[in-house]
ROTIVO-816015 format. One record per residue (C-alpha): residue in three letters; x, z, y. Coordinates in nm, 2 decimals. Layout:
BEGIN
<atom type="ALA" u="X" w="Z" v="Y"/>
...
// end
This chain:
BEGIN
<atom type="MET" u="6.09" w="-4.94" v="4.22"/>
<atom type="ALA" u="6.04" w="-5.28" v="4.39"/>
<atom type="ASP" u="6.33" w="-5.39" v="4.60"/>
<atom type="ARG" u="6.26" w="-5.61" v="4.90"/>
<atom type="LEU" u="6.44" w="-5.77" v="5.19"/>
<atom type="LEU" u="6.26" w="-5.83" v="5.53"/>
<atom type="GLN" u="6.37" w="-5.99" v="5.85"/>
<atom type="HIS" u="6.30" w="-5.81" v="6.18"/>
<atom type="ARG" u="6.30" w="-5.96" v="6.53"/>
<atom type="ALA" u="6.29" w="-5.71" v="6.82"/>
<atom type="PRO" u="6.11" w="-5.79" v="7.15"/>
<atom type="ASP" u="6.45" w="-5.89" v="7.31"/>
<atom type="GLY" u="6.51" w="-6.14" v="7.03"/>
<atom type="THR" u="6.77" w="-5.93" v="6.84"/>
<atom type="ARG" u="6.76" w="-6.01" v="6.47"/>
<atom type="SER" u="6.80" w="-5.76" v="6.18"/>
<atom type="VAL" u="6.75" w="-5.73" v="5.81"/>
<atom type="ILE" u="6.56" w="-5.45" v="5.64"/>
<atom type="LEU" u="6.61" w="-5.33" v="5.28"/>
<atom type="ALA" u="6.30" w="-5.17" v="5.13"/>
<atom type="ARG" u="6.33" w="-4.97" v="4.80"/>
<atom type="GLY" u="6.00" w="-4.83" v="4.68"/>
<atom type="ASP" u="5.84" w="-4.65" v="4.97"/>
<atom type="ARG" u="6.17" w="-4.62" v="5.18"/>
<atom type="ALA" u="6.29" w="-4.89" v="5.42"/>
<atom type="ALA" u="6.59" w="-4.90" v="5.64"/>
<atom type="PHE" u="6.79" w="-5.15" v="5.85"/>
<atom type="VAL" u="7.10" w="-5.31" v="5.68"/>
<atom type="PRO" u="7.39" w="-5.24" v="5.93"/>
<atom type="GLY" u="7.58" w="-5.55" v="6.05"/>
<atom type="VAL" u="7.35" w="-5.81" v="5.90"/>
<atom type="GLU" u="7.12" w="-6.03" v="6.12"/>
<atom type="THR" u="6.96" w="-6.27" v="5.87"/>
<atom type="VAL" u="6.88" w="-6.29" v="5.50"/>
<atom type="ILE" u="7.06" w="-6.62" v="5.47"/>
<atom type="ALA" u="7.38" w="-6.46" v="5.61"/>
<atom type="LEU" u="7.35" w="-6.18" v="5.35"/>
<atom type="ALA" u="7.29" w="-6.43" v="5.07"/>
<atom type="GLY" u="7.59" w="-6.63" v="5.17"/>
<atom type="ARG" u="7.80" w="-6.32" v="5.15"/>
<atom type="ALA" u="7.65" w="-6.24" v="4.81"/>
<atom type="ILE" u="7.74" w="-6.58" v="4.68"/>
<atom type="ALA" u="8.10" w="-6.56" v="4.81"/>
<atom type="GLU" u="8.15" w="-6.22" v="4.66"/>
<atom type="GLY" u="7.98" w="-6.30" v="4.33"/>
<atom type="ARG" u="7.72" w="-6.02" v="4.33"/>
<atom type="SER" u="7.35" w="-5.97" v="4.37"/>
<atom type="LEU" u="7.17" w="-5.96" v="4.70"/>
<atom type="LEU" u="7.07" w="-5.60" v="4.64"/>
<atom type="ASP" u="7.42" w="-5.49" v="4.57"/>
<atom type="THR" u="7.55" w="-5.68" v="4.87"/>
<atom type="ALA" u="7.29" w="-5.51" v="5.09"/>
<atom type="LEU" u="7.36" w="-5.17" v="4.95"/>
<atom type="ALA" u="7.74" w="-5.22" v="5.01"/>
<atom type="CYS" u="7.66" w="-5.25" v="5.38"/>
<atom type="GLY" u="7.54" w="-4.89" v="5.40"/>
<atom type="GLU" u="7.21" w="-4.76" v="5.53"/>
<atom type="GLY" u="7.09" w="-4.78" v="5.89"/>
<atom type="SER" u="6.79" w="-4.61" v="6.06"/>
<atom type="GLY" u="6.46" w="-4.58" v="5.87"/>
<atom type="VAL" u="6.18" w="-4.83" v="5.94"/>
<atom type="ASP" u="5.80" w="-4.79" v="5.92"/>
<atom type="LEU" u="5.71" w="-5.13" v="5.78"/>
<atom type="ALA" u="5.34" w="-5.11" v="5.85"/>
<atom type="ALA" u="5.40" w="-5.03" v="6.21"/>
<atom type="GLU" u="5.66" w="-5.31" v="6.25"/>
<atom type="LEU" u="5.42" w="-5.56" v="6.09"/>
<atom type="ALA" u="5.13" w="-5.45" v="6.32"/>
<atom type="ALA" u="5.37" w="-5.48" v="6.62"/>
<atom type="GLY" u="5.46" w="-5.84" v="6.52"/>
<atom type="HIS" u="5.82" w="-5.77" v="6.46"/>
<atom type="LEU" u="5.84" w="-5.88" v="6.10"/>
<atom type="ILE" u="5.90" w="-6.25" v="6.06"/>
<atom type="ALA" u="5.93" w="-6.48" v="5.76"/>
<atom type="PRO" u="6.19" w="-6.33" v="5.53"/>
<atom type="ILE" u="6.39" w="-6.66" v="5.52"/>
<atom type="ASP" u="6.47" w="-6.93" v="5.77"/>
<atom type="HIS" u="6.75" w="-7.16" v="5.87"/>
<atom type="GLU" u="6.91" w="-7.20" v="6.21"/>
<atom type="ASP" u="6.85" w="-7.58" v="6.16"/>
<atom type="PRO" u="6.50" w="-7.62" v="6.04"/>
<atom type="ALA" u="6.59" w="-7.97" v="5.89"/>
<atom type="HIS" u="6.80" w="-7.78" v="5.63"/>
<atom type="CYS" u="6.50" w="-7.58" v="5.51"/>
<atom type="VAL" u="6.31" w="-7.78" v="5.25"/>
<atom type="MET" u="5.95" w="-7.69" v="5.16"/>
<atom type="THR" u="5.80" w="-7.82" v="4.83"/>
<atom type="GLY" u="5.57" w="-7.72" v="4.56"/>
<atom type="THR" u="5.41" w="-7.77" v="4.23"/>
<atom type="GLY" u="5.04" w="-7.78" v="4.12"/>
<atom type="LEU" u="4.84" w="-7.76" v="3.80"/>
<atom type="THR" u="5.07" w="-7.48" v="3.69"/>
<atom type="HIS" u="4.82" w="-7.19" v="3.64"/>
<atom type="LEU" u="4.59" w="-7.13" v="3.35"/>
<atom type="GLY" u="4.32" w="-6.94" v="3.53"/>
<atom type="SER" u="4.09" w="-6.72" v="3.33"/>
<atom type="ALA" u="4.05" w="-6.75" v="2.95"/>
<atom type="GLU" u="3.69" w="-6.88" v="3.00"/>
<atom type="GLY" u="3.80" w="-7.14" v="3.25"/>
<atom type="ARG" u="4.09" w="-7.25" v="3.03"/>
<atom type="ASP" u="3.86" w="-7.29" v="2.73"/>
<atom type="LYS" u="3.61" w="-7.49" v="2.93"/>
<atom type="MET" u="3.88" w="-7.72" v="3.05"/>
<atom type="HIS" u="3.99" w="-7.78" v="2.69"/>
<atom type="ARG" u="3.63" w="-7.84" v="2.57"/>
<atom type="ASP" u="3.56" w="-8.08" v="2.86"/>
<atom type="ALA" u="3.88" w="-8.26" v="2.81"/>
<atom type="ALA" u="3.81" w="-8.31" v="2.44"/>
<atom type="ALA" u="3.46" w="-8.44" v="2.51"/>
<atom type="ALA" u="3.56" w="-8.67" v="2.79"/>
<atom type="ALA" u="3.57" w="-9.04" v="2.71"/>
<atom type="HIS" u="3.84" w="-9.07" v="2.98"/>
<atom type="GLN" u="4.07" w="-8.79" v="3.10"/>
<atom type="THR" u="4.16" w="-8.79" v="3.46"/>
<atom type="ASP" u="4.53" w="-8.79" v="3.56"/>
<atom type="SER" u="4.49" w="-8.43" v="3.68"/>
<atom type="MET" u="4.34" w="-8.32" v="3.34"/>
<atom type="ARG" u="4.61" w="-8.50" v="3.15"/>
<atom type="MET" u="4.89" w="-8.34" v="3.36"/>
<atom type="PHE" u="4.73" w="-7.99" v="3.32"/>
<atom type="LEU" u="4.71" w="-8.03" v="2.94"/>
<atom type="GLU" u="5.06" w="-8.17" v="2.91"/>
<atom type="GLY" u="5.18" w="-7.86" v="3.10"/>
<atom type="VAL" u="4.99" w="-7.63" v="2.87"/>
<atom type="GLU" u="5.15" w="-7.81" v="2.57"/>
<atom type="GLY" u="5.51" w="-7.84" v="2.70"/>
<atom type="GLY" u="5.56" w="-7.64" v="3.02"/>
<atom type="LYS" u="5.74" w="-7.35" v="2.85"/>
<atom type="PRO" u="6.02" w="-7.51" v="2.65"/>
<atom type="GLY" u="6.25" w="-7.32" v="2.42"/>
<atom type="GLU" u="6.60" w="-7.21" v="2.51"/>
<atom type="GLY" u="6.82" w="-7.51" v="2.61"/>
<atom type="GLN" u="6.53" w="-7.75" v="2.61"/>
<atom type="VAL" u="6.37" w="-7.94" v="2.89"/>
<atom type="GLY" u="5.99" w="-7.91" v="2.92"/>
<atom type="GLN" u="5.72" w="-8.13" v="3.06"/>
<atom type="GLN" u="5.76" w="-8.21" v="3.43"/>
<atom type="PRO" u="5.49" w="-8.07" v="3.66"/>
<atom type="GLU" u="5.31" w="-8.22" v="3.95"/>
<atom type="TRP" u="5.54" w="-8.21" v="4.26"/>
<atom type="PHE" u="5.48" w="-8.24" v="4.63"/>
<atom type="TYR" u="5.66" w="-8.22" v="4.96"/>
<atom type="LYS" u="5.53" w="-7.99" v="5.24"/>
<atom type="GLY" u="5.78" w="-8.04" v="5.51"/>
<atom type="ASP" u="6.09" w="-7.88" v="5.66"/>
<atom type="GLY" u="6.15" w="-7.54" v="5.82"/>
<atom type="SER" u="5.95" w="-7.63" v="6.13"/>
<atom type="GLN" u="5.64" w="-7.60" v="5.91"/>
<atom type="LEU" u="5.72" w="-7.24" v="5.80"/>
<atom type="VAL" u="5.52" w="-6.96" v="5.96"/>
<atom type="GLY" u="5.54" w="-6.59" v="5.91"/>
<atom type="PRO" u="5.30" w="-6.30" v="5.88"/>
<atom type="GLY" u="5.04" w="-6.30" v="6.16"/>
<atom type="ASP" u="5.13" w="-6.65" v="6.29"/>
<atom type="ALA" u="4.85" w="-6.91" v="6.31"/>
<atom type="LEU" u="4.82" w="-7.18" v="6.04"/>
<atom type="GLY" u="4.75" w="-7.49" v="6.25"/>
<atom type="MET" u="4.56" w="-7.78" v="6.10"/>
<atom type="PRO" u="4.62" w="-8.11" v="6.28"/>
<atom type="ALA" u="4.35" w="-8.25" v="6.50"/>
<atom type="PHE" u="4.29" w="-8.53" v="6.24"/>
<atom type="ALA" u="4.26" w="-8.28" v="5.95"/>
<atom type="GLN" u="3.93" w="-8.27" v="5.76"/>
<atom type="ASP" u="3.99" w="-7.91" v="5.63"/>
<atom type="GLY" u="4.22" w="-7.61" v="5.64"/>
<atom type="GLY" u="4.22" w="-7.40" v="5.33"/>
<atom type="GLU" u="4.42" w="-7.13" v="5.18"/>
<atom type="GLU" u="4.62" w="-7.13" v="4.85"/>
<atom type="PRO" u="4.73" w="-6.78" v="4.75"/>
<atom type="GLU" u="5.05" w="-6.80" v="4.55"/>
<atom type="LEU" u="5.41" w="-6.71" v="4.50"/>
<atom type="ALA" u="5.71" w="-6.90" v="4.65"/>
<atom type="GLY" u="6.06" w="-6.91" v="4.52"/>
<atom type="ILE" u="6.33" w="-6.88" v="4.79"/>
<atom type="TYR" u="6.67" w="-7.05" v="4.72"/>
<atom type="LEU" u="7.00" w="-7.10" v="4.89"/>
<atom type="ILE" u="7.23" w="-7.38" v="4.77"/>
<atom type="GLY" u="7.58" w="-7.25" v="4.73"/>
<atom type="PRO" u="7.90" w="-7.43" v="4.84"/>
<atom type="ASP" u="7.95" w="-7.59" v="4.50"/>
<atom type="GLY" u="7.59" w="-7.72" v="4.49"/>
<atom type="THR" u="7.45" w="-7.44" v="4.27"/>
<atom type="PRO" u="7.09" w="-7.33" v="4.36"/>
<atom type="HIS" u="7.07" w="-6.95" v="4.38"/>
<atom type="ARG" u="6.72" w="-6.79" v="4.37"/>
<atom type="LEU" u="6.72" w="-6.51" v="4.63"/>
<atom type="GLY" u="6.37" w="-6.38" v="4.53"/>
<atom type="LEU" u="6.00" w="-6.44" v="4.56"/>
<atom type="CYS" u="5.76" w="-6.42" v="4.85"/>
<atom type="LEU" u="5.38" w="-6.39" v="4.87"/>
<atom type="ALA" u="5.27" w="-6.72" v="5.02"/>
<atom type="ASN" u="4.98" w="-6.92" v="5.16"/>
<atom type="GLU" u="5.04" w="-7.28" v="5.07"/>
<atom type="PHE" u="4.79" w="-7.41" v="5.33"/>
<atom type="SER" u="4.63" w="-7.75" v="5.25"/>
<atom type="ASP" u="4.36" w="-8.00" v="5.34"/>
<atom type="HIS" u="4.13" w="-7.99" v="5.03"/>
<atom type="VAL" u="3.87" w="-8.23" v="5.17"/>
<atom type="THR" u="4.13" w="-8.50" v="5.21"/>
<atom type="GLU" u="4.26" w="-8.43" v="4.86"/>
<atom type="ARG" u="3.92" w="-8.44" v="4.70"/>
<atom type="HIS" u="3.84" w="-8.78" v="4.86"/>
<atom type="ASN" u="4.12" w="-8.94" v="4.66"/>
<atom type="TYR" u="4.39" w="-8.77" v="4.46"/>
<atom type="LEU" u="4.64" w="-9.02" v="4.58"/>
<atom type="TRP" u="4.59" w="-8.86" v="4.92"/>
<atom type="LEU" u="4.74" w="-8.54" v="4.78"/>
<atom type="ALA" u="5.07" w="-8.62" v="4.96"/>
<atom type="HIS" u="4.88" w="-8.63" v="5.29"/>
<atom type="SER" u="4.69" w="-8.31" v="5.23"/>
<atom type="LYS" u="5.00" w="-8.11" v="5.17"/>
<atom type="LEU" u="5.18" w="-8.21" v="5.49"/>
<atom type="ARG" u="5.07" w="-7.89" v="5.66"/>
<atom type="PRO" u="5.23" w="-7.55" v="5.76"/>
<atom type="ALA" u="5.27" w="-7.28" v="5.51"/>
<atom type="ALA" u="5.30" w="-6.90" v="5.55"/>
<atom type="LEU" u="5.53" w="-6.65" v="5.38"/>
<atom type="GLY" u="5.47" w="-6.28" v="5.36"/>
<atom type="ALA" u="5.72" w="-6.04" v="5.52"/>
<atom type="GLU" u="5.88" w="-5.93" v="5.19"/>
<atom type="LEU" u="6.14" w="-6.11" v="4.98"/>
<atom type="LEU" u="6.10" w="-5.95" v="4.63"/>
<atom type="LEU" u="6.44" w="-5.92" v="4.46"/>
<atom type="GLY" u="6.54" w="-5.90" v="4.10"/>
<atom type="GLU" u="6.35" w="-5.99" v="3.79"/>
<atom type="VAL" u="6.03" w="-6.20" v="3.84"/>
<atom type="PRO" u="5.72" w="-6.00" v="3.73"/>
<atom type="ASP" u="5.55" w="-6.15" v="3.43"/>
<atom type="HIS" u="5.21" w="-6.06" v="3.57"/>
<atom type="ILE" u="5.10" w="-6.04" v="3.93"/>
<atom type="GLU" u="4.74" w="-5.97" v="4.03"/>
<atom type="GLY" u="4.62" w="-5.99" v="4.39"/>
<atom type="THR" u="4.33" w="-6.05" v="4.62"/>
<atom type="SER" u="4.26" w="-6.35" v="4.85"/>
<atom type="LYS" u="4.01" w="-6.31" v="5.13"/>
<atom type="VAL" u="3.87" w="-6.52" v="5.41"/>
<atom type="LEU" u="3.76" w="-6.31" v="5.71"/>
<atom type="ARG" u="3.52" w="-6.44" v="5.98"/>
<atom type="ASP" u="3.45" w="-6.24" v="6.29"/>
<atom type="GLY" u="3.61" w="-5.93" v="6.13"/>
<atom type="ALA" u="3.39" w="-5.94" v="5.82"/>
<atom type="THR" u="3.48" w="-6.06" v="5.47"/>
<atom type="LEU" u="3.33" w="-6.41" v="5.42"/>
<atom type="TRP" u="3.48" w="-6.46" v="5.07"/>
<atom type="GLU" u="3.70" w="-6.26" v="4.84"/>
<atom type="LYS" u="3.84" w="-6.32" v="4.50"/>
<atom type="PRO" u="4.12" w="-6.19" v="4.27"/>
<atom type="PHE" u="4.40" w="-6.43" v="4.18"/>
<atom type="LEU" u="4.67" w="-6.41" v="3.91"/>
<atom type="SER" u="5.02" w="-6.54" v="3.90"/>
<atom type="GLY" u="5.35" w="-6.47" v="3.71"/>
<atom type="GLU" u="5.45" w="-6.65" v="3.40"/>
<atom type="ALA" u="5.19" w="-6.48" v="3.18"/>
<atom type="ASN" u="4.93" w="-6.66" v="3.38"/>
<atom type="MET" u="5.10" w="-7.00" v="3.41"/>
<atom type="SER" u="5.13" w="-7.30" v="3.19"/>
<atom type="HIS" u="5.49" w="-7.36" v="3.30"/>
<atom type="SER" u="5.79" w="-7.12" v="3.31"/>
<atom type="LEU" u="5.96" w="-7.07" v="3.64"/>
<atom type="ALA" u="6.28" w="-7.20" v="3.48"/>
<atom type="ASN" u="6.11" w="-7.53" v="3.39"/>
<atom type="LEU" u="5.96" w="-7.57" v="3.74"/>
<atom type="GLU" u="6.30" w="-7.49" v="3.89"/>
<atom type="HIS" u="6.48" w="-7.74" v="3.66"/>
<atom type="HIS" u="6.24" w="-8.03" v="3.76"/>
<atom type="HIS" u="6.30" w="-7.96" v="4.13"/>
<atom type="PHE" u="6.67" w="-7.91" v="4.13"/>
<atom type="LYS" u="6.75" w="-8.19" v="3.88"/>
<atom type="TYR" u="6.75" w="-8.41" v="4.19"/>
<atom type="ALA" u="7.10" w="-8.42" v="4.35"/>
<atom type="LEU" u="6.95" w="-8.44" v="4.70"/>
<atom type="PHE" u="6.80" w="-8.09" v="4.65"/>
<atom type="ARG" u="7.14" w="-7.95" v="4.58"/>
<atom type="ARG" u="7.30" w="-8.00" v="4.92"/>
<atom type="PRO" u="7.53" w="-7.70" v="5.00"/>
<atom type="GLY" u="7.39" w="-7.47" v="5.27"/>
<atom type="ASP" u="7.03" w="-7.58" v="5.24"/>
<atom type="VAL" u="6.74" w="-7.34" v="5.20"/>
<atom type="HIS" u="6.45" w="-7.42" v="4.97"/>
<atom type="VAL" u="6.10" w="-7.27" v="4.97"/>
<atom type="HIS" u="5.92" w="-7.38" v="4.65"/>
<atom type="PHE" u="5.56" w="-7.30" v="4.60"/>
<atom type="PHE" u="5.45" w="-7.23" v="4.24"/>
<atom type="GLY" u="5.08" w="-7.30" v="4.25"/>
<atom type="THR" u="4.75" w="-7.12" v="4.22"/>
<atom type="ALA" u="4.42" w="-7.13" v="4.03"/>
<atom type="THR" u="4.21" w="-6.96" v="4.31"/>
<atom type="LEU" u="4.07" w="-7.14" v="4.62"/>
<atom type="SER" u="3.78" w="-7.05" v="4.85"/>
<atom type="PHE" u="3.72" w="-7.43" v="4.88"/>
<atom type="ALA" u="3.63" w="-7.44" v="4.51"/>
<atom type="ASP" u="3.35" w="-7.19" v="4.58"/>
<atom type="GLY" u="3.20" w="-7.40" v="4.85"/>
<atom type="ILE" u="3.36" w="-7.22" v="5.15"/>
<atom type="ARG" u="3.42" w="-7.43" v="5.46"/>
<atom type="THR" u="3.66" w="-7.26" v="5.70"/>
<atom type="ARG" u="3.66" w="-7.29" v="6.07"/>
<atom type="GLU" u="3.89" w="-7.20" v="6.36"/>
<atom type="GLY" u="3.94" w="-6.83" v="6.40"/>
<atom type="ASP" u="3.89" w="-6.75" v="6.04"/>
<atom type="VAL" u="4.17" w="-6.53" v="5.90"/>
<atom type="PHE" u="4.32" w="-6.57" v="5.55"/>
<atom type="GLU" u="4.44" w="-6.25" v="5.40"/>
<atom type="ILE" u="4.65" w="-6.23" v="5.07"/>
<atom type="ALA" u="4.77" w="-5.91" v="4.91"/>
<atom type="ALA" u="4.93" w="-5.84" v="4.57"/>
<atom type="ALA" u="5.15" w="-5.57" v="4.42"/>
<atom type="PRO" u="5.44" w="-5.52" v="4.40"/>
<atom type="PHE" u="5.44" w="-5.66" v="4.75"/>
<atom type="THR" u="5.34" w="-5.37" v="4.98"/>
<atom type="LEU" u="5.24" w="-5.57" v="5.29"/>
<atom type="PRO" u="4.95" w="-5.82" v="5.32"/>
<atom type="LEU" u="4.99" w="-6.17" v="5.45"/>
<atom type="ALA" u="4.73" w="-6.25" v="5.71"/>
<atom type="ASN" u="4.72" w="-6.57" v="5.92"/>
<atom type="PRO" u="4.44" w="-6.70" v="6.15"/>
<atom type="LEU" u="4.33" w="-7.06" v="6.13"/>
<atom type="ALA" u="4.38" w="-7.28" v="6.43"/>
<atom type="ARG" u="4.36" w="-7.65" v="6.51"/>
<atom type="THR" u="4.63" w="-7.82" v="6.70"/>
<atom type="LYS" u="4.57" w="-8.06" v="6.99"/>
<atom type="ASP" u="4.54" w="-8.43" v="6.93"/>
<atom type="GLN" u="4.88" w="-8.60" v="6.97"/>
<atom type="PRO" u="4.84" w="-8.97" v="6.98"/>
<atom type="VAL" u="5.15" w="-9.15" v="6.87"/>
<atom type="LYS" u="5.26" w="-9.49" v="7.00"/>
<atom type="VAL" u="5.56" w="-9.65" v="6.83"/>
<atom type="GLY" u="5.81" w="-9.80" v="7.07"/>
<atom type="ARG" u="5.97" w="-10.13" v="7.02"/>
<atom type="LEU" u="6.34" w="-10.19" v="7.09"/>
// end
């Protein structure tokens, strides 16, 4: 049984939280947001699931119908978007056995390894340390604050100056920093860590620029133990037809780093342990339509689905208007 929390917003703006257990979903009485429920769980020293169950069970919910109606929003947010930090790690997934073997053979034969290859191989070697040990640190990047977070069905807007808008199907860890500065993982979300791969390809030092984009979260916050193996499907739809489709893998069995190691190297920085802040941390992927030569355009729809999540994450691609900036002088 997969336990999930979702956030619901009615047409009049009223907020609610939904608890889904297996095929059954119902409103959680007296709770408006997941962050409020999480704060209560921290204060009471118990799990999010137990805290939600203690609230009782409200009326039942048809999740598919609520998703279609646009009533399900991102399963985490903060009333002050500046206190929601979005970050991520890359070069964390092994890919297929064939691809992994090819990378090793190419690396061994190369006269000079790229920084990306070196970082990947260092992660394979030291990304899953033993108990009580610190492993190799991963690639890390900043995506933005909560103003960049979009939910299911919302458009992923690439800036007017962007050279590309491409999907990255992956998992995101959701965290709330407790009053004493302790990071608490609330759960995992299906995510689209949307990026500009043309900019990144031009020069890897432009990775930081390519990542300053919106990102989407699926409607469900998966509670409890992290699945070791997650297998899903990533699609690009154009004019209602499938332009590109490919399976993707995630979970620690398919990664060169453990989640604990990725979390350590993020939260080791004191500025990321500010009480009350929400963190959305993307764990990476090995599957991109861009790598298969797909060039997206406005109106394309990215669709990501993976069990044990029961709802797909679908977002159309849009381009925002040009917003020239002139710096004032005081």
